[in-house]
One Martini backbone bead per residue (centre of mass of N, CA, C, O) as a GRO file, in nm:
protein
  109
    1MET     BB    1  12.849   5.834   9.357
    2ASN     BB    2  12.857   5.547   9.499
    3LYS     BB    3  12.739   5.234   9.509
    4LYS     BB    4  12.643   5.232   9.804
    5ASP     BB    5  12.472   5.492   9.787
    6LEU     BB    6  12.282   5.396   9.560
    7ILE     BB    7  12.162   5.158   9.715
    8GLN     BB    8  12.047   5.322   9.952
    9GLN     BB    9  11.868   5.504   9.781
   10TYR     BB   10  11.694   5.281   9.660
   11LYS     BB   11  11.590   5.163   9.935
   12ALA     BB   12  11.457   5.454  10.020
   13THR     BB   13  11.262   5.429   9.804
   14PRO     BB   14  10.953   5.436   9.737
   15THR     BB   15  10.686   5.202   9.711
   16PHE     BB   16  10.447   5.143   9.449
   17TYR     BB   17  10.125   5.053   9.407
   18GLY     BB   18   9.893   4.956   9.124
   19VAL     BB   19   9.724   5.105   8.845
   20ILE     BB   20   9.724   5.034   8.498
   21GLN     BB   21   9.751   5.179   8.156
   22ILE     BB   22   9.694   5.074   7.820
   23LYS     BB   23   9.675   5.277   7.521
   24ASN     BB   24   9.508   5.306   7.225
   25ASP     BB   25   9.523   5.599   7.042
   26GLN     BB   26   9.337   5.515   6.796
   27THR     BB   27   9.087   5.343   6.953
   28GLY     BB   28   9.084   5.346   7.292
   29GLN     BB   29   9.188   5.098   7.386
   30THR     BB   30   9.232   4.892   7.685
   31PHE     BB   31   9.467   4.809   7.953
   32ILE     BB   32   9.455   4.637   8.267
   33ASP     BB   33   9.666   4.660   8.563
   34VAL     BB   34   9.878   4.534   8.817
   35ALA     BB   35  10.133   4.649   9.064
   36PRO     BB   36  10.374   4.615   9.318
   37ASN     BB   37  10.570   4.795   9.117
   38LEU     BB   38  10.591   5.093   8.927
   39HIS     BB   39  10.874   5.079   8.863
   40ASN     BB   40  10.930   5.046   8.529
   41ARG     BB   41  10.664   4.923   8.396
   42TRP     BB   42  10.665   5.021   8.104
   43GLY     BB   43  10.925   4.872   8.026
   44TYR     BB   44  10.814   4.590   8.072
   45TYR     BB   45  10.588   4.601   7.855
   46GLN     BB   46  10.761   4.677   7.613
   47THR     BB   47  10.942   4.431   7.616
   48ASN     BB   48  10.715   4.219   7.586
   49LEU     BB   49  10.583   4.333   7.326
   50ASN     BB   50  10.845   4.332   7.151
   51GLY     BB   51  10.870   4.004   7.222
   52ASN     BB   52  10.584   3.862   7.193
   53PHE     BB   53  10.455   3.758   7.475
   54TYR     BB   54  10.129   3.822   7.392
   55HIS     BB   55  10.039   3.613   7.217
   56ASP     BB   56   9.718   3.592   7.097
   57THR     BB   57   9.649   3.901   7.140
   58PRO     BB   58   9.508   4.200   7.077
   59LEU     BB   59   9.734   4.374   7.188
   60GLN     BB   60   9.966   4.246   7.026
   61GLN     BB   61   9.848   4.287   6.744
   62ASP     BB   62   9.835   4.599   6.759
   63TRP     BB   63  10.129   4.650   6.825
   64ASN     BB   64  10.240   4.520   6.564
   65ALA     BB   65  10.068   4.693   6.356
   66LEU     BB   66  10.115   5.003   6.484
   67GLY     BB   67  10.299   5.041   6.718
   68ALA     BB   68  10.434   5.189   7.000
   69ASP     BB   69  10.350   5.499   6.930
   70GLN     BB   70  10.021   5.413   6.973
   71PHE     BB   71  10.098   5.408   7.285
   72SER     BB   72   9.995   5.444   7.627
   73TYR     BB   73  10.084   5.537   7.968
   74SER     BB   74   9.923   5.485   8.296
   75VAL     BB   75   9.844   5.589   8.620
   76LEU     BB   76   9.544   5.548   8.805
   77TRP     BB   77   9.672   5.413   9.077
   78LYS     BB   78   9.827   5.481   9.406
   79LYS     BB   79  10.039   5.326   9.669
   80ASP     BB   80  10.198   5.267   9.943
   81ALA     BB   81  10.342   4.955  10.022
   82THR     BB   82  10.389   4.988  10.342
   83ASP     BB   83  10.051   5.007  10.401
   84VAL     BB   84  10.029   4.684  10.335
   85ASP     BB   85   9.856   4.393  10.363
   86HIS     BB   86   9.833   4.155  10.150
   87LEU     BB   87   9.911   4.235   9.845
   88ARG     BB   88   9.798   4.018   9.656
   89GLN     BB   89   9.501   4.058   9.737
   90LYS     BB   90   9.484   4.358   9.675
   91LEU     BB   91   9.544   4.327   9.372
   92ARG     BB   92   9.305   4.149   9.299
   93ASP     BB   93   9.088   4.351   9.394
   94LEU     BB   94   9.172   4.590   9.218
   95LYS     BB   95   9.138   4.459   8.945
   96ALA     BB   96   8.840   4.390   8.967
   97GLU     BB   97   8.742   4.679   9.013
   98TRP     BB   98   8.860   4.806   8.744
   99LEU     BB   99   8.727   4.614   8.543
  100ASP     BB  100   8.436   4.682   8.631
  101LYS     BB  101   8.456   4.993   8.578
  102LEU     BB  102   8.596   4.990   8.260
  103HIS     BB  103   8.596   4.761   8.050
  104PRO     BB  104   8.845   4.657   7.896
  105ALA     BB  105   8.907   4.534   7.588
  106TYR     BB  106   9.183   4.368   7.638
  107ASN     BB  107   9.045   4.199   7.894
  108GLN     BB  108   8.803   4.030   7.738
  109HIS     BB  109   8.990   3.772   7.622
   0.00000   0.00000   0.00000
């Protein structure tokens, strides 16, 4: 495929928003967040955690102490982003709902 075809294919790919979880596989502690586009989101968090972006947080401290291989990533809920109006508000509401439902340890600080 040429570059133009690849760009068109990328634009035609559905975009999903949703709720993600990062889990410390040793302790079971979790971090919950929402994302307007789930594509490559795990890579985004890995890059930030490897770069010590979340300094002074328990998640970052555990990531630094235990290493990246002790954490897993999962999508807890997703939906096609083309079907929603006011995405920012929807994401805020989703995050509040999932934080209330799961009480993740890393979000408590």
